[in-house]
N, C-alpha and C positions, 0 to 999 in steps of 0.2 A: 534457422526455429524451424519446429514444428508445427503448425497449425490445430494441429490435434490438441482436443481441452482436458489436459491432466484432470482425473477426479479428484477432486479437494472439496473438505467437509469444515464446518464450526465445530468446534468442542470448547472444554474446559481448558484454559492456560495457568500454569503454574505463574504465569510473566504477569495477564494483567485481567486475567478472567473469562476472555476470551480471548480465542486467535482461530487463527486457520492451519487445517493439517492436511497432511498428504495421503490418500485414500489409495495409493500403491505406491511403488518405488515411480522415482519423475527422474530422469537426466537431464543433464546438463540444456539449454537453451528451449527446452519445451515452453513453450506457453501455456501457465497456468490460470489464467483468466484477462478477460479483454473487459471493463467494466464501465459502464455508460456513467456520463456522471450529467450533473444539473448544478451550472456553472452563477454563480450571485457575483455583484458587483462591488469594489473595495468600501463603497458608501456603504452595504449594507453588514459589515464586519463589526460594528460595536455594537449591534443586535445581536449576530449570532455568539459573538463571546461573553454572552448574559446566559448563553443556553450550557445544555448539556453536549450541544455540538461543536460546541469550541475544541474541542480534541479530536476532531473526525474530517476536517476540512482542509485541502490541499491549494495551496499558494498555484494560480493557474496565468498562464500567458507569460510571454518574452519580458513583459516590462512590469509583473505583477500586479497587474489592472484589475484582474478578476481571480476569484477564488472557488473549489469546486465541488461538490460533495459526490464523494466517489459509490456510485451503489455497488449491487454483487457483496460479494463481502471485501472491497478495496477496501473501505476503513476499520478492518477487523484484524489486518496482520499486523503483527506483533514487532516493535524495532528490537535490533540488534547491531551492535559495531562490527560482529562480524558472520552478516547474512547467507542466505542461503538462496535468494531470490533479491529481483531487483524491480523497481516499475520504470516504466516510458511515457511519456505524456504523447498522447497524438492528438496535438492540433485541431487538425483536419476533419475528422473522422469526432471527435469532443470523446475520447478515451483513455482509460489509465491503464493500460495494459502491465502484466505483470509476468514474470518470466523466472526461471530457473535459472542460475550462473553457477551450482555445482550440485551433484547428484542427492537428491532429499529421499531416505530410506522412508517404506509407507509408518505409518504411522508418529512420523516426525513431523516438531510444528514447523512450519513453512515463515521463515523472515526475512525482513528488507530493513534496510538502512534508514529511518525517517530525513537522514539530510540527503536523500537522492543520488547517492552515489555510494556505491558498498566498502570504498576507502576512504569517505569522508568520517572521520571522526572528532569533530565539531561536537559536544554536549549540544541534545535535542533540549526543547524547551523544558519538559517538565523535570530536565534534570536543573535546570537554570534555577528554577525556583526555593 
């Protein structure tokens, strides 16, 4: 993977209002963004679920004992079952890293699978409601 940051920007998305878009053609393997996180323990989840932030946290930790708010554009990537990007969690650095998994043309929306795996087609939480 290239460590050069790919230019990305936030703009209106027809999917969910806001989304992250490619500022130039992005090649497979390029790092899109390395986002720092803010951790909070599972004991605080009930309080978070009462707020608008309920749709913006990530499960964190190998045993699910923590949750994370992703800074940068990390919480603004929209969901797709045919994503062009993926994310990985760096537990040591405490970052969520987004990278391109197929070429993304300039101006296209960058999409991830909220299930954490590009090939996972299980319904995500907002489709179950």
